[in-house]
C-alpha positions, 0 to 999 in steps of 0.5 A, a space after each residue: 491166137 489164129 486171125 482165121 478164128 478172129 475174123 470169123 468172130 468178127 465177121 459173124 458178130 450178130 449171129 454169133 450173139 444170137 446164137 450164143 443167147 439162145 444156148 445160154 437160155 437153153 442152159 439156164 432153163 435146164 440148170 433151174 428145172 435140175 439144181 440141188 446142193 448136197 450138203 453132207 460133209 461126210 459124202 465129200 470123202 470117197 466111199 472106197 477108202 476103207 474106213 469109209 467101207 467100215 462105216 458103210 457095213 456099219 450103217 447097213 447093219 444099223 440103218 436106224 441110227 444113220 442121220 438122226 434128229 435130236 430133239 433135247 428138251 431143257 428146263 428148270 424143272 425135271 418132271 416137267 421136261 420129262 412130262 414135256 418130252 413125253 407129250 411131245 414124243 407122242 405126238 410125233 410117233 403120229 407122223 408116220 410119213 415124215 419118220 420111220 422111228 421115233 425114240 425117246 430114251 427112257 419113255 415107256 412103261 418098262 423105264 417107268 416101273 424098272 428106273 430104279 433098278 438102273 441105280 446102284 446099290 449104294 445109290 438105290 440106298 441113298 434113295 431110301 434115304 430120302 424117302 424115309 426122310 420125306 415119309 413124314 411130309 408125305 404121309 401126313 400130305 396124303 391124309 389131306 391132299 390140298 393146298 391147306 393141306 399142304 401149308 398145314 404140313 408145313 406149318 407142322 414141320 416148321 412148328 416142330 421143336 425137334 426141327 433142325 434144318 443142317 439136319 434135314 437138308 431135304 426139309 431145307 430145300 423145301 423152304 428154299 424151293 418154296 420161297 422162289 414158287 409163292 415170288 414167281 406166282 406173286 410176280 404173275 410168272 407161270 412156274 412149278 415146283 420141283 418136287 423130282 429134286 426134293 423126291 429122287 436123290 439120284 441125278 439119273 431119274 432127275 436130270 433137266 435134259 431129256 432127248 427124243 431121236 427120229 429117223 427121218 424119212 428123207 425125200 432126196 428129190 427135194 432141194 432140201 431133203 428135212 425141210 419138212 420134218 424140222 418145220 413139223 417138229 416146231 409147228 408141234 412144239 408151238 401147237 403143244 405149248 411147251 414153252 408156256 405149260 412146261 417152262 422148257 425149251 426145245 431145240 433141234 440137232 442131228 446132222 439132217 437138221 445141220 444140213 438143212 441149216 448150212 442149206 439154208 445159209 448157204 443158199 441165201 448168203 451164196 446169192 447174197 455174195 454173187 450179186 455184191 460180188 457181181 456188182 463189186 466186180 462192176 465197180 472196179 471194171 469201170 474203175 479200171 476201164 473207165 468205159 461203161 460200154 465195156 463193163 456192160 461187154 465184160 459183165 454181159 459175158 461173164 455171165 454167159 460162161 457162168 451159165 454155161 459152167 453150171 450147167 455143165 456142173 448139173 449135167 456132168 456131176 448132177 449136183 453142187 456140194 457145199 465147197 463146190 456151190 462157192 465156184 459161183 463166187 469164184 467164177 466171178 473173181 477169175 473169170 473176169 481176168 479175161 475180159 479185162 486184159 483183153 479190154 485194156 489192151 483194147 483201150 491201149 490200142 485205141 489210145 494209139 489211134 487204132 481204128 475201132 475193129 482193128 483195135 478189138 482183133 489186135 487185142 484179142 490177137 495179142 492176149 489170146 495166146 497168153 489168156 490160154 496160157 493163163 486158162 490152162 494153168 488155173 485148170 490144171 491147178 483146179 484140176 489136180 483136186 479131180 484124182 483125189 478122194 476128196 470128193 468135194 474138193 474133186 467136184 469143185 476141181 471139175 466145175 471150176 476148171 472146166 469153167 475157165 476153159 469156158 470163160 476162155 472161149 467166151 472172151 475171144 467169141 462173145 466178149 469181141 463180138 459185143 465190143 465190135 456191135 457196140 458203139 466207138 467211143 470217140 477221144 479216147 485217151 488211156 492213162 498208163 501212168 498210175 505205176 510210174 512212181 512205183 516204178 521209180 522206187 522199184 529202179 532205186 530200191 530193188 535190193 532192200 525190196 528183195 532182201 525184205 522179201 527173202 526174209 519174210 519168207 525165210 521166218 514164213 517157213 520157220 512157221 509152217 510146221 505150226 500150220 493146223 487142221 480142224 476137221 471137225 464138221 461143226 466148226 464149218 457150220 454158222 457157229 450162231 445156229 440153233 443145232 451147231 450151239 446145241 451140239 456144243 452144250 452136248 459136247 460140255 456134258 460128258 454123259 451126252 456127247 454127240 460123238 460116240 464110236 462104234 463097234 460091230 462083234 459077230 457074238 454077244 460074248 464078243 461084245 462083252 469081253 472087248 466092252 471090259 477092255 474098252 472101259 479099261 482105257 484112260 480116254 474111255 467113260 464107259 463102254 455100252 453093250 445090250 448087257 449093260 442095259 440087264 440091271 446087275 445085283 436085281 434080287 437085292 435091288 428089288 428086296 430094297 425097293 420092297 422095303 421102300 413100297 412099305 413106307 410110301 403112302 399111297 398115291 392121293 387124288 387131286 381134286 379139278 377144282 377150289 371152292 371158296 371154303 377151301 381158299 379160306 381154309 388156305 388162308 388160314 393154313 398159310 397164316 400158321 405156315 407164316 407165325 411157324 416161321 417167323 417163329 423158326 427164324 428165332 432158332 439160333 442153330 441156324 447157320 447163315 444161308 439158312 437163316 438168310 433163307 428162312 427169313 426171305 420165306 418169312 417175308 414173302 408169306 407175309 407179302 402174299 398173305 398182304 396180296 390176297 386182301 386186295 380184290 380179285 386176287 382172293 381167288 386168282 393167286 391162291 389158284 395159280 399157287 395150287 397149279 405150281 405146287 400140286 400137279 407136279 407133286 401128285 405125278 411124282 406120288 404116282 410116279 414112285 408108286 409105279 416104280 415100286 412094282 419093279 420086276 426082273 429084267 432079262 434081255 427078252 424083256 428090254 423094250 425093243 426099241 432100245 435092243 435095236 439100238 445093240 443087236 442089228 436085225 442080222 445078228 451084229 451087236 454093237 458096242 458104243 463106246 464113249 469118250 472121257 474128254 471132250 471130242 471137240 479138241 482135236 488132241 483129246 479126238 485123236 487120243 481117244 480114236 487112236 486108243 480104241 482103234 488099236 483095241 478094235 481096229 474096226 471102230 468107225 462112227 463120227 469120232 473116225 471118220 472126223 479123224 480119217 476125213 482129216 487126214 484124207 483131206 490134208 494127203 489130198 491137199 499134199 497131192 494136189 498141190 504138188 501134182 498142180 505144181 509139177 504140172 503147171 511148170 512142166 506145161 510152162 516149160 512147154 511154151 516157155 523158152 527156158 526154165 529160167 522163164 518157169 521159175 519167175 512165173 512161179 516164184 511170186 505165187 511160191 512167196 505168197 502161199 509162204 506169206 499165206 501159210 505163215 499169216 494163217 499161223 499168227 492170226 490163229 486161222 486154221 485149215 479146214 474141209 473147205 479153205 484148204 482148197 487154197 494152195 492148189 487154186 492159188 498155184 491156178 490163179 497166182 500162175 496168170 499174173 505172173 504170166 502175164 508179166 512175164 510174156 509182156 516184159 518179153 514183148 518190150 524187149 528195147 521199148 523204153 517203158 516199165 512194165 508197171 506202166 503198160 496196161 498189163 500191169 494195169 490188167 493185172 492189179 485190177 484182176 486181183 482186185 476184182 478177185 480180192 473183191 468176189 472172194 472177199 464177199 465169201 468172208 461175210 458168210 454165216 457158214 464158218 468153212 466158206 466164210 474162213 475160205 473166203 478169208 485165206 483166199 482174199 489174204 493171199 490173192 493180196 499178197 500175191 499182188 504185191 509179190 507179182 507187181 512189186 518184188 518180181 519187177 524188183 528182182 529183175 531190176 537186179 537181174 537185168 541190163 539197164 535196157 533189160 530193166 525198162 523193156 524186159 
């Protein structure tokens, strides 16, 4: 470090601090005004890659499929689920300032009329059989559509001498469901009868999950673009009381919602982690320095460097991303290293009797060159990601690499200026003997230590092929968040996977031909084109529907309320039904399950009739039971009547919102390919993508993007690691005398890397989009410690002092501890990717301490003379 620089800093300390304060304040104001975070993981891969260009062409053709929000409505009663879905979709449809489109699959007049046409001929026949089986019940009920009429019909059915529950499974299910509903009403709970499951045979018409697909109008000028849309959906759900009225659960997922939750989580957790990290670093600093004044100086310098770096990030890059946002914690852990080295050297000089001003100057001068080497080496480790296609890590590399240069500048300007102006500590003595016991151990047993390290390295190398990469972006997010848990439930159902592959063709015939080939693949469940929504064998199906319409009674009308007379009729009808069920219990032809159900129903009816005798409940309970049983049945009657009005379907009569998902405005045809297996398994994902892309090389969408992005990142990781290692090695060779010295610096961190990889395998920690950066990062971090140790060993030549008994070893230890404490705070973040990065970084730095302060000195004991062992 040039003496003229140190003289300028010391002679103009006050002016320098004031100027630094002004510059830092201006930069902080700029940062606050322009700060933003991009949470979209897909934007962390270069758009110049072939698969990204295919994605962009697909998005240009179908912009309505980009960044959709999926509202998932689930419940026990399919009719209620459908009703709640329709109500919520209608309300959201009015919000044209927040949503460009609201699409509810299966909602609308077209589907209400033509739903039966989408059943197979066999399924439609089963539906006809079901309707025939229930026809006597429906016909009788339509004549007296009231609660008393319902129980009168049920009493006739139960009292029929021909009743056989084994041969009439629908009647048995009806009794079982009725027992459930009456029990809930007795308990005062809101419930409804699931008539749809009883009357409609096909699962396609009675599924318990419905969707609303929303295309949000995102304001990217806002910090969290999807915030307004997500809040509005939640407000509408609560305003409509969907849970209370319909007993449904509404959850939201999709990329905008996951990004919204990730941003909330990361902003909250990074702020908390940064504060905790800062406090822990301060504590470690005080333990290491033993001086509150020096802790203040070090932390103030750290904050100044951090402010400069964030401003640089916003000015040059424009915003942070989900990877680069972690640089704040990384900076705190790494940046304090420079201050520790200077402060400990200053204390060492004071302990030798050096005057305060001279000690400050000499501390900077003695450590300056080494710190410069460390800053450049660490920056190289970060910068190695800049030329790769992994934009997320590239931006982190650019920001953090430049940050290392900023903290170096702050450490040789702001820090010595503060140290000079702070009052001098009198009668100072520095204890340097913390490493004495360990150093003696290294002198006595260097060979076993080195041998053990070598054996561990060989075992680690054997485990390296088992290192795996997890490309699933869902695993990066908080696994407890609603959008992630919703997506996981959808993955479990092969009918509704969140990920499907999309293929574009120029013609309709080409799409059909390619879809037929794809359907034959063992990895594909089905492949849909617009033609799959034009029902086949329509003439035969329409004839079957006409036959069903003949036996369906007209839809009855439900009265608005019950009067006293009707309540008395209900009590009588309940009594008749109860007696009929008691009589049915005597039927010896019932199996064990049927007998148990009828016995429970009989007991439930008796208890319900007793409750009716209690004051006030003779009005309340019948009304509650009526709401649970009749409105849903009335709606089902009406729906079934509408289903009987089916008409021929062709491409021109299909709903426009459906067509827009398969035919673009520019005339491109889309094939949607569904996987047969769960794509959360990387093996299933790879087989699915490879199988489809073999037939259709231009296939795209999330599965292809995830797999190709993973391969891109692994390639970037290899490139960055190799590049960082080569450039750091060449740089060190330029400033060091021999390659032997270079290898002494690099060997500990290479050992630490091997150990880290092996432990990642043993602990089951996969690499992912976030933590894969630790390898080139550790090359940059780890080389610092090696440089400090090797350079100090050279300085100690001829002096009877072991390296572990110097302030350098103490500085390396406490610098590493501050790094561990800082990185360790990331381990507790809710964002799983960042937490994983924190765990691996903490683990790798801890191993690096062992390799640098134990293995390297032990190796030197084997190679150097007795004089060299103690002086280097």
